[in-house]
All heavy atoms as TSV, in Angstrom:
chain	resi	resn	atom	element	x	y	z
A	1	MET	N	N	1.067	-3.864	-16.811
A	1	MET	CA	C	1.987	-4.883	-16.473
A	1	MET	C	C	2.793	-5.281	-17.708
A	1	MET	O	O	2.313	-5.267	-18.807
A	1	MET	CB	C	1.206	-6.109	-15.975
A	1	MET	CG	C	0.490	-5.851	-14.632
A	1	MET	SD	S	-0.499	-7.245	-14.079
A	1	MET	CE	C	0.657	-8.521	-13.860
A	2	ALA	N	N	4.018	-5.582	-17.449
A	2	ALA	CA	C	4.902	-5.961	-18.533
A	2	ALA	C	C	4.500	-7.331	-19.114
A	2	ALA	O	O	3.932	-8.157	-18.435
A	2	ALA	CB	C	6.344	-6.011	-18.049
A	3	ASP	N	N	4.699	-7.495	-20.414
A	3	ASP	CA	C	4.388	-8.755	-21.049
A	3	ASP	C	C	5.345	-9.877	-20.637
A	3	ASP	O	O	4.996	-11.016	-20.598
A	3	ASP	CB	C	4.345	-8.591	-22.555
A	3	ASP	CG	C	3.135	-7.803	-23.015
A	3	ASP	OD1	O	2.145	-7.751	-22.293
A	3	ASP	OD2	O	3.240	-7.157	-24.066
A	4	ASP	N	N	6.619	-9.485	-20.406
A	4	ASP	CA	C	7.631	-10.473	-20.052
A	4	ASP	C	C	7.580	-10.776	-18.540
A	4	ASP	O	O	7.537	-9.850	-17.740
A	4	ASP	CB	C	9.033	-10.005	-20.418
A	4	ASP	CG	C	9.160	-9.810	-21.912
A	4	ASP	OD1	O	8.515	-10.582	-22.634
A	4	ASP	OD2	O	9.954	-8.935	-22.341
A	5	TRP	N	N	7.585	-12.036	-18.163
A	5	TRP	CA	C	7.581	-12.434	-16.760
A	5	TRP	C	C	8.670	-13.460	-16.631
A	5	TRP	O	O	8.499	-14.605	-16.993
A	5	TRP	CB	C	6.218	-12.990	-16.379
A	5	TRP	CG	C	6.105	-13.326	-14.921
A	5	TRP	CD1	C	6.175	-14.595	-14.396
A	5	TRP	CD2	C	5.957	-12.472	-13.818
A	5	TRP	NE1	N	6.042	-14.539	-13.043
A	5	TRP	CE2	C	5.920	-13.224	-12.660
A	5	TRP	CE3	C	5.871	-11.080	-13.698
A	5	TRP	CZ2	C	5.780	-12.658	-11.382
A	5	TRP	CZ3	C	5.693	-10.508	-12.434
A	5	TRP	CH2	C	5.662	-11.325	-11.288
A	6	GLU	N	N	9.801	-13.077	-16.098
A	6	GLU	CA	C	10.977	-13.933	-15.994
A	6	GLU	C	C	11.190	-14.378	-14.566
A	6	GLU	O	O	12.263	-14.228	-13.986
A	6	GLU	CB	C	12.181	-13.208	-16.540
A	6	GLU	CG	C	12.033	-12.790	-18.003
A	6	GLU	CD	C	13.190	-11.977	-18.524
A	6	GLU	OE1	O	14.170	-11.766	-17.756
A	6	GLU	OE2	O	13.115	-11.569	-19.657
A	7	ARG	N	N	10.179	-14.930	-13.974
A	7	ARG	CA	C	10.262	-15.436	-12.594
A	7	ARG	C	C	9.966	-16.918	-12.624
A	7	ARG	O	O	9.271	-17.433	-13.498
A	7	ARG	CB	C	9.273	-14.742	-11.668
A	7	ARG	CG	C	9.375	-13.210	-11.659
A	7	ARG	CD	C	10.568	-12.779	-10.786
A	7	ARG	NE	N	10.564	-11.364	-10.523
A	7	ARG	CZ	C	11.156	-10.439	-11.282
A	7	ARG	NH1	N	11.746	-10.808	-12.385
A	7	ARG	NH2	N	11.136	-9.178	-10.945
A	8	PRO	N	N	10.387	-17.669	-11.612
A	8	PRO	CA	C	10.144	-19.090	-11.557
A	8	PRO	C	C	8.685	-19.421	-11.145
A	8	PRO	O	O	8.361	-20.576	-11.019
A	8	PRO	CB	C	11.135	-19.619	-10.565
A	8	PRO	CG	C	11.469	-18.483	-9.682
A	8	PRO	CD	C	11.340	-17.271	-10.559
A	9	TYR	N	N	7.862	-18.395	-10.884
A	9	TYR	CA	C	6.485	-18.615	-10.480
A	9	TYR	C	C	5.594	-17.737	-11.396
A	9	TYR	O	O	6.055	-16.796	-11.999
A	9	TYR	CB	C	6.281	-18.244	-9.011
A	9	TYR	CG	C	6.952	-16.894	-8.623
A	9	TYR	CD1	C	6.284	-15.714	-8.796
A	9	TYR	CD2	C	8.247	-16.881	-8.127
A	9	TYR	CE1	C	6.882	-14.523	-8.453
A	9	TYR	CE2	C	8.874	-15.714	-7.805
A	9	TYR	CZ	C	8.154	-14.515	-7.962
A	9	TYR	OH	O	8.772	-13.327	-7.674
A	10	SER	N	N	4.315	-18.031	-11.394
A	10	SER	CA	C	3.382	-17.281	-12.260
A	10	SER	C	C	2.997	-15.987	-11.631
A	10	SER	O	O	3.196	-15.739	-10.379
A	10	SER	CB	C	2.113	-18.116	-12.486
A	10	SER	OG	O	1.371	-18.218	-11.264
A	11	ARG	N	N	2.450	-15.057	-12.391
A	11	ARG	CA	C	1.941	-13.806	-11.870
A	11	ARG	C	C	0.825	-14.009	-10.900
A	11	ARG	O	O	0.701	-13.312	-9.915
A	11	ARG	CB	C	1.462	-12.909	-13.021
A	11	ARG	CG	C	2.555	-12.364	-13.831
A	11	ARG	CD	C	1.996	-11.526	-14.923
A	11	ARG	NE	N	3.015	-11.240	-15.888
A	11	ARG	CZ	C	3.137	-10.091	-16.538
A	11	ARG	NH1	N	2.257	-9.139	-16.331
A	11	ARG	NH2	N	4.097	-9.891	-17.362
A	12	GLU	N	N	-0.029	-14.977	-11.215
A	12	GLU	CA	C	-1.142	-15.295	-10.305
A	12	GLU	C	C	-0.613	-15.765	-8.943
A	12	GLU	O	O	-1.135	-15.353	-7.910
A	12	GLU	CB	C	-2.039	-16.373	-10.887
A	12	GLU	CG	C	-3.271	-16.629	-10.054
A	12	GLU	CD	C	-4.257	-17.574	-10.703
A	12	GLU	OE1	O	-4.029	-17.991	-11.848
A	12	GLU	OE2	O	-5.233	-17.889	-10.060
A	13	GLN	N	N	0.415	-16.590	-8.931
A	13	GLN	CA	C	0.982	-17.074	-7.674
A	13	GLN	C	C	1.652	-15.894	-6.939
A	13	GLN	O	O	1.621	-15.883	-5.697
A	13	GLN	CB	C	2.004	-18.190	-7.918
A	13	GLN	CG	C	2.478	-18.824	-6.662
A	13	GLN	CD	C	3.433	-19.942	-6.907
A	13	GLN	OE1	O	3.839	-20.210	-8.058
A	13	GLN	NE2	N	3.827	-20.648	-5.867
A	14	ALA	N	N	2.188	-14.916	-7.634
A	14	ALA	CA	C	2.788	-13.768	-6.990
A	14	ALA	C	C	1.718	-12.906	-6.295
A	14	ALA	O	O	1.940	-12.400	-5.205
A	14	ALA	CB	C	3.548	-12.928	-8.017
A	15	ALA	N	N	0.582	-12.720	-6.952
A	15	ALA	CA	C	-0.506	-11.920	-6.378
A	15	ALA	C	C	-1.285	-12.644	-5.325
A	15	ALA	O	O	-1.757	-12.052	-4.324
A	15	ALA	CB	C	-1.438	-11.450	-7.483
A	16	PHE	N	N	-1.376	-13.954	-5.431
A	16	PHE	CA	C	-2.167	-14.754	-4.503
A	16	PHE	C	C	-1.342	-15.961	-4.052
A	16	PHE	O	O	-1.557	-17.065	-4.477
A	16	PHE	CB	C	-3.441	-15.264	-5.197
A	16	PHE	CG	C	-4.264	-14.172	-5.861
A	16	PHE	CD1	C	-4.320	-14.087	-7.224
A	16	PHE	CD2	C	-4.936	-13.251	-5.114
A	16	PHE	CE1	C	-5.028	-13.103	-7.875
A	16	PHE	CE2	C	-5.666	-12.252	-5.746
A	16	PHE	CZ	C	-5.689	-12.152	-7.119
A	17	PRO	N	N	-0.393	-15.734	-3.107
A	17	PRO	CA	C	0.482	-16.841	-2.698
A	17	PRO	C	C	-0.196	-17.950	-1.905
A	17	PRO	O	O	0.264	-19.065	-1.887
A	17	PRO	CB	C	1.535	-16.117	-1.854
A	17	PRO	CG	C	0.943	-14.847	-1.438
A	17	PRO	CD	C	-0.046	-14.462	-2.491
A	18	ALA	N	N	-1.306	-17.635	-1.238
A	18	ALA	CA	C	-2.032	-18.666	-0.501
A	18	ALA	C	C	-3.435	-18.750	-1.088
A	18	ALA	O	O	-3.997	-17.736	-1.523
A	18	ALA	CB	C	-2.101	-18.300	0.979
A	19	PRO	N	N	-4.062	-19.913	-1.043
A	19	PRO	CA	C	-5.386	-20.063	-1.642
A	19	PRO	C	C	-6.471	-19.145	-1.054
A	19	PRO	O	O	-7.336	-18.639	-1.780
A	19	PRO	CB	C	-5.756	-21.546	-1.352
A	19	PRO	CG	C	-4.476	-22.211	-1.057
A	19	PRO	CD	C	-3.570	-21.168	-0.510
A	20	TRP	N	N	-6.454	-18.898	0.260
A	20	TRP	CA	C	-7.493	-18.061	0.881
A	20	TRP	C	C	-7.368	-16.587	0.484
A	20	TRP	O	O	-8.335	-15.812	0.584
A	20	TRP	CB	C	-7.460	-18.198	2.400
A	20	TRP	CG	C	-6.166	-17.803	2.996
A	20	TRP	CD1	C	-5.080	-18.571	3.229
A	20	TRP	CD2	C	-5.783	-16.500	3.410
A	20	TRP	NE1	N	-4.024	-17.840	3.781
A	20	TRP	CE2	C	-4.457	-16.526	3.916
A	20	TRP	CE3	C	-6.429	-15.246	3.446
A	20	TRP	CZ2	C	-3.801	-15.439	4.405
A	20	TRP	CZ3	C	-5.758	-14.146	3.925
A	20	TRP	CH2	C	-4.477	-14.242	4.411
A	21	ILE	N	N	-6.217	-16.155	0.036
A	21	ILE	CA	C	-6.019	-14.774	-0.333
A	21	ILE	C	C	-6.861	-14.355	-1.545
A	21	ILE	O	O	-7.270	-13.240	-1.662
A	21	ILE	CB	C	-4.506	-14.467	-0.553
A	21	ILE	CG1	C	-3.745	-14.622	0.760
A	21	ILE	CG2	C	-4.300	-13.066	-1.118
A	21	ILE	CD1	C	-2.283	-14.384	0.655
A	22	LYS	N	N	-7.065	-15.279	-2.466
A	22	LYS	CA	C	-7.789	-14.954	-3.695
A	22	LYS	C	C	-9.194	-14.449	-3.378
A	22	LYS	O	O	-9.688	-13.549	-4.037
A	22	LYS	CB	C	-7.873	-16.173	-4.585
A	22	LYS	CG	C	-8.225	-15.846	-6.014
A	22	LYS	CD	C	-7.935	-17.012	-6.923
A	22	LYS	CE	C	-7.826	-16.507	-8.319
A	22	LYS	NZ	N	-7.275	-17.448	-9.247
A	23	GLU	N	N	-9.864	-14.966	-2.342
A	23	GLU	CA	C	-11.187	-14.544	-1.981
A	23	GLU	C	C	-11.166	-13.307	-1.069
A	23	GLU	O	O	-12.158	-12.584	-0.954
A	23	GLU	CB	C	-11.907	-15.639	-1.294
A	23	GLU	CG	C	-12.180	-16.832	-2.190
A	23	GLU	CD	C	-12.882	-17.958	-1.464
A	23	GLU	OE1	O	-13.327	-17.793	-0.307
A	23	GLU	OE2	O	-12.985	-19.045	-2.066
A	24	ASN	N	N	-10.039	-13.070	-0.402
A	24	ASN	CA	C	-9.993	-11.982	0.598
A	24	ASN	C	C	-8.966	-10.924	0.334
A	24	ASN	O	O	-8.676	-10.120	1.171
A	24	ASN	CB	C	-9.690	-12.610	2.009
A	24	ASN	CG	C	-10.726	-13.633	2.404
A	24	ASN	OD1	O	-11.904	-13.293	2.488
A	24	ASN	ND2	N	-10.322	-14.852	2.627
A	25	LYS	N	N	-8.428	-10.885	-0.888
A	25	LYS	CA	C	-7.400	-9.923	-1.230
A	25	LYS	C	C	-7.977	-8.509	-1.212
A	25	LYS	O	O	-9.061	-8.257	-1.722
A	25	LYS	CB	C	-6.827	-10.206	-2.609
A	25	LYS	CG	C	-5.664	-9.318	-3.018
A	25	LYS	CD	C	-4.356	-9.869	-2.549
A	25	LYS	CE	C	-3.212	-9.079	-3.156
A	25	LYS	NZ	N	-1.949	-9.693	-2.909
A	26	PHE	N	N	-7.236	-7.568	-0.627
A	26	PHE	CA	C	-7.640	-6.179	-0.549
A	26	PHE	C	C	-6.592	-5.364	-1.293
A	26	PHE	O	O	-5.390	-5.415	-0.972
A	26	PHE	CB	C	-7.734	-5.711	0.898
A	26	PHE	CG	C	-8.027	-4.251	1.028
A	26	PHE	CD1	C	-9.244	-3.734	0.721
A	26	PHE	CD2	C	-7.021	-3.377	1.440
A	26	PHE	CE1	C	-9.514	-2.383	0.828
A	26	PHE	CE2	C	-7.291	-2.014	1.555
A	26	PHE	CZ	C	-8.528	-1.551	1.224
A	27	TRP	N	N	-6.994	-4.644	-2.306
A	27	TRP	CA	C	-6.076	-3.791	-3.089
A	27	TRP	C	C	-6.341	-2.353	-2.625
A	27	TRP	O	O	-7.292	-1.701	-3.033
A	27	TRP	CB	C	-6.354	-3.914	-4.568
A	27	TRP	CG	C	-6.172	-5.302	-5.095
A	27	TRP	CD1	C	-7.119	-6.256	-5.241
A	27	TRP	CD2	C	-4.943	-5.906	-5.469
A	27	TRP	NE1	N	-6.576	-7.409	-5.703
A	27	TRP	CE2	C	-5.222	-7.249	-5.865
A	27	TRP	CE3	C	-3.611	-5.511	-5.508
A	27	TRP	CZ2	C	-4.231	-8.098	-6.316
A	27	TRP	CZ3	C	-2.632	-6.381	-5.967
A	27	TRP	CH2	C	-2.952	-7.670	-6.354
A	28	PRO	N	N	-5.466	-1.831	-1.782
A	28	PRO	CA	C	-5.687	-0.467	-1.269
A	28	PRO	C	C	-5.478	0.600	-2.372
A	28	PRO	O	O	-4.694	0.415	-3.284
A	28	PRO	CB	C	-4.636	-0.293	-0.201
A	28	PRO	CG	C	-3.561	-1.245	-0.549
A	28	PRO	CD	C	-4.246	-2.418	-1.261
A	29	PHE	N	N	-6.229	1.696	-2.231
A	29	PHE	CA	C	-6.024	2.829	-3.099
A	29	PHE	C	C	-4.770	3.539	-2.692
A	29	PHE	O	O	-4.568	3.834	-1.502
A	29	PHE	CB	C	-7.232	3.778	-3.026
A	29	PHE	CG	C	-8.480	3.148	-3.503
A	29	PHE	CD1	C	-9.412	2.718	-2.580
A	29	PHE	CD2	C	-8.732	2.993	-4.848
A	29	PHE	CE1	C	-10.587	2.125	-3.036
A	29	PHE	CE2	C	-9.895	2.431	-5.311
A	29	PHE	CZ	C	-10.850	2.007	-4.356
A	30	VAL	N	N	-3.921	3.864	-3.595
A	30	VAL	CA	C	-2.643	4.531	-3.296
A	30	VAL	C	C	-2.614	5.811	-4.066
A	30	VAL	O	O	-2.885	5.881	-5.279
A	30	VAL	CB	C	-1.440	3.662	-3.691
A	30	VAL	CG1	C	-0.158	4.387	-3.431
A	30	VAL	CG2	C	-1.477	2.350	-2.949
A	31	GLY	N	N	-2.335	6.888	-3.365
A	31	GLY	CA	C	-2.229	8.174	-4.006
A	31	GLY	C	C	-1.330	9.064	-3.175
A	31	GLY	O	O	-1.048	8.809	-2.026
A	32	ARG	N	N	-0.933	10.138	-3.757
A	32	ARG	CA	C	-0.042	11.058	-3.061
A	32	ARG	C	C	-0.841	12.283	-2.651
A	32	ARG	O	O	-1.690	12.724	-3.361
A	32	ARG	CB	C	1.095	11.500	-3.971
A	32	ARG	CG	C	2.086	10.416	-4.273
A	32	ARG	CD	C	3.198	10.933	-5.086
A	32	ARG	NE	N	4.416	10.408	-4.623
A	32	ARG	CZ	C	5.576	10.658	-5.163
A	32	ARG	NH1	N	5.677	11.435	-6.181
A	32	ARG	NH2	N	6.677	10.127	-4.685
A	33	VAL	N	N	-0.502	12.751	-1.470
A	33	VAL	CA	C	-1.119	13.972	-0.967
A	33	VAL	C	C	-0.300	15.138	-1.453
A	33	VAL	O	O	0.910	15.227	-1.148
A	33	VAL	CB	C	-1.179	13.999	0.575
A	33	VAL	CG1	C	-1.726	15.296	1.081
A	33	VAL	CG2	C	-1.991	12.814	1.054
A	34	ASP	N	N	-0.865	16.054	-2.215
A	34	ASP	CA	C	-0.126	17.203	-2.760
A	34	ASP	C	C	1.116	16.782	-3.513
A	34	ASP	O	O	2.188	17.424	-3.385
A	34	ASP	CB	C	0.261	18.203	-1.638
A	34	ASP	CG	C	-0.971	18.787	-0.993
A	34	ASP	OD1	O	-1.998	18.926	-1.656
A	34	ASP	OD2	O	-0.899	19.107	0.180
A	35	ASN	N	N	1.051	15.678	-4.223
A	35	ASN	CA	C	2.153	15.180	-5.003
A	35	ASN	C	C	3.378	14.984	-4.121
A	35	ASN	O	O	3.275	14.493	-2.993
A	35	ASN	CB	C	2.442	16.082	-6.195
A	35	ASN	CG	C	3.048	15.309	-7.356
A	35	ASN	OD1	O	3.262	14.094	-7.258
A	35	ASN	ND2	N	3.316	15.997	-8.426
A	36	VAL	N	N	4.571	15.341	-4.532
A	36	VAL	CA	C	5.759	15.054	-3.733
A	36	VAL	C	C	5.842	15.966	-2.516
A	36	VAL	O	O	6.371	15.550	-1.490
A	36	VAL	CB	C	7.009	15.260	-4.650
A	36	VAL	CG1	C	8.275	15.079	-3.840
A	36	VAL	CG2	C	7.009	14.314	-5.828
A	37	TYR	N	N	5.282	17.144	-2.547
A	37	TYR	CA	C	5.328	18.052	-1.378
A	37	TYR	C	C	4.718	17.375	-0.161
A	37	TYR	O	O	5.263	17.433	0.930
A	37	TYR	CB	C	4.603	19.371	-1.698
A	37	TYR	CG	C	4.621	20.318	-0.525
A	37	TYR	CD1	C	5.695	21.155	-0.292
A	37	TYR	CD2	C	3.550	20.323	0.426
A	37	TYR	CE1	C	5.720	22.008	0.794
A	37	TYR	CE2	C	3.576	21.186	1.512
A	37	TYR	CZ	C	4.674	22.014	1.685
A	37	TYR	OH	O	4.726	22.834	2.779
A	38	GLY	N	N	3.600	16.711	-0.313
A	38	GLY	CA	C	2.944	16.082	0.803
A	38	GLY	C	C	3.716	14.869	1.320
A	38	GLY	O	O	3.667	14.535	2.503
A	39	ASP	N	N	4.496	14.203	0.455
A	39	ASP	CA	C	5.304	13.092	0.909
A	39	ASP	C	C	6.524	13.578	1.739
A	39	ASP	O	O	6.982	12.889	2.631
A	39	ASP	CB	C	5.821	12.319	-0.288
A	39	ASP	CG	C	4.717	11.570	-0.972
A	39	ASP	OD1	O	3.648	11.389	-0.379
A	39	ASP	OD2	O	4.959	11.131	-2.123
A	40	ARG	N	N	7.025	14.734	1.396
A	40	ARG	CA	C	8.286	15.226	2.068
A	40	ARG	C	C	7.985	16.122	3.246
A	40	ARG	O	O	8.852	16.382	4.075
A	40	ARG	CB	C	9.131	15.961	1.066
A	40	ARG	CG	C	9.661	15.034	-0.011
A	40	ARG	CD	C	10.557	15.764	-0.947
A	40	ARG	NE	N	11.044	14.855	-1.957
A	40	ARG	CZ	C	11.651	15.254	-3.071
A	40	ARG	NH1	N	11.836	16.513	-3.289
A	40	ARG	NH2	N	12.055	14.368	-3.922
A	41	ASN	N	N	6.780	16.637	3.340
A	41	ASN	CA	C	6.446	17.593	4.416
A	41	ASN	C	C	5.240	17.084	5.189
A	41	ASN	O	O	4.138	17.587	5.039
A	41	ASN	CB	C	6.147	18.983	3.808
A	41	ASN	CG	C	7.319	19.547	3.056
A	41	ASN	OD1	O	8.281	19.968	3.638
A	41	ASN	ND2	N	7.289	19.512	1.729
A	42	LEU	N	N	5.509	16.070	6.034
A	42	LEU	CA	C	4.453	15.445	6.796
A	42	LEU	C	C	4.069	16.326	7.966
A	42	LEU	O	O	4.867	17.072	8.490
A	42	LEU	CB	C	4.894	14.075	7.306
A	42	LEU	CG	C	5.327	13.107	6.197
A	42	LEU	CD1	C	5.870	11.815	6.827
A	42	LEU	CD2	C	4.170	12.809	5.269
A	43	PHE	N	N	2.834	16.219	8.423
A	43	PHE	CA	C	2.406	16.937	9.597
A	43	PHE	C	C	1.539	16.037	10.443
A	43	PHE	O	O	0.974	15.069	9.962
A	43	PHE	CB	C	1.603	18.209	9.183
A	43	PHE	CG	C	0.290	17.903	8.530
A	43	PHE	CD1	C	-0.862	17.810	9.223
A	43	PHE	CD2	C	0.273	17.714	7.149
A	43	PHE	CE1	C	-2.039	17.525	8.593
A	43	PHE	CE2	C	-0.932	17.435	6.504
A	43	PHE	CZ	C	-2.094	17.329	7.217
A	44	CYS	N	N	1.494	16.362	11.719
A	44	CYS	CA	C	0.723	15.566	12.677
A	44	CYS	C	C	-0.587	16.279	12.972
A	44	CYS	O	O	-0.582	17.483	13.298
A	44	CYS	CB	C	1.529	15.351	13.925
A	44	CYS	SG	S	0.617	14.385	15.151
A	45	ALA	N	N	-1.681	15.564	12.940
A	45	ALA	CA	C	-2.980	16.122	13.233
A	45	ALA	C	C	-3.444	15.701	14.627
A	45	ALA	O	O	-4.624	15.687	14.925
A	45	ALA	CB	C	-4.027	15.741	12.200
A	46	CYS	N	N	-2.537	15.311	15.475
A	46	CYS	CA	C	-2.822	14.827	16.818
A	46	CYS	C	C	-3.168	16.004	17.739
A	46	CYS	O	O	-2.803	17.144	17.475
A	46	CYS	CB	C	-1.621	14.080	17.406
A	46	CYS	SG	S	-1.059	12.755	16.361
A	47	ILE	N	N	-3.862	15.643	18.828
A	47	ILE	CA	C	-4.171	16.705	19.807
A	47	ILE	C	C	-2.879	17.000	20.589
A	47	ILE	O	O	-1.983	16.165	20.671
A	47	ILE	CB	C	-5.314	16.298	20.752
A	47	ILE	CG1	C	-4.950	15.022	21.535
A	47	ILE	CG2	C	-6.585	16.085	19.945
A	47	ILE	CD1	C	-5.958	14.658	22.586
A	48	PRO	N	N	-2.770	18.203	21.205
A	48	PRO	CA	C	-1.564	18.550	21.970
A	48	PRO	C	C	-1.408	17.554	23.143
A	48	PRO	O	O	-2.360	17.045	23.724
A	48	PRO	CB	C	-1.792	19.935	22.468
A	48	PRO	CG	C	-2.853	20.495	21.553
A	48	PRO	CD	C	-3.692	19.334	21.120
A	49	ILE	N	N	-0.164	17.345	23.564
A	49	ILE	CA	C	0.169	16.447	24.697
A	49	ILE	C	C	-0.534	16.906	25.953
A	49	ILE	O	O	-1.000	16.068	26.736
A	49	ILE	CB	C	1.708	16.437	24.914
A	49	ILE	CG1	C	2.410	15.809	23.724
A	49	ILE	CG2	C	2.040	15.723	26.211
A	49	ILE	CD1	C	2.128	14.331	23.553
A	50	GLU	N	N	-0.693	18.182	26.153
A	50	GLU	CA	C	-1.351	18.712	27.392
A	50	GLU	C	C	-2.789	18.230	27.542
A	50	GLU	O	O	-3.295	18.083	28.636
A	50	GLU	CB	C	-1.313	20.237	27.393
A	50	GLU	CG	C	0.066	20.829	27.507
A	50	GLU	CD	C	0.821	20.853	26.194
A	50	GLU	OE1	O	0.173	20.798	25.097
A	50	GLU	OE2	O	2.086	20.900	26.229
A	51	GLU	N	N	-3.444	17.958	26.456
A	51	GLU	CA	C	-4.858	17.508	26.515
A	51	GLU	C	C	-4.985	16.082	26.967
A	51	GLU	O	O	-6.094	15.625	27.289
A	51	GLU	CB	C	-5.563	17.734	25.196
A	51	GLU	CG	C	-5.713	19.230	24.879
A	51	GLU	CD	C	-6.647	19.466	23.714
A	51	GLU	OE1	O	-7.559	18.633	23.501
A	51	GLU	OE2	O	-6.448	20.475	23.040
A	52	TYR	N	N	-3.925	15.333	26.975
A	52	TYR	CA	C	-3.983	13.946	27.469
A	52	TYR	C	C	-3.979	13.849	28.972
A	52	TYR	O	O	-4.365	12.853	29.534
A	52	TYR	CB	C	-2.771	13.141	26.922
A	52	TYR	CG	C	-2.900	12.764	25.465
A	52	TYR	CD1	C	-2.119	13.394	24.499
A	52	TYR	CD2	C	-3.762	11.738	25.095
A	52	TYR	CE1	C	-2.240	13.031	23.184
A	52	TYR	CE2	C	-3.865	11.361	23.753
A	52	TYR	CZ	C	-3.110	12.005	22.816
A	52	TYR	OH	O	-3.193	11.661	21.502
A	53	ALA	N	N	-3.585	14.922	29.639
A	53	ALA	CA	C	-3.473	14.914	31.116
A	53	ALA	C	C	-4.845	14.887	31.788
A	53	ALA	O	O	-5.840	15.202	31.274
A	53	ALA	CB	C	-2.710	16.131	31.570
């Protein structure tokens, strides 16, 4: 995180805007699949439409 914070609110208020969020905040893991290739070449792992019939 940068040392300079030029906002009218604190960093803590930015991360936890409501009091209940501080106890229930979820920080998801973020990662890329196959780096940029996976982001640009998405595929569907769904079953074929015919199997829904």
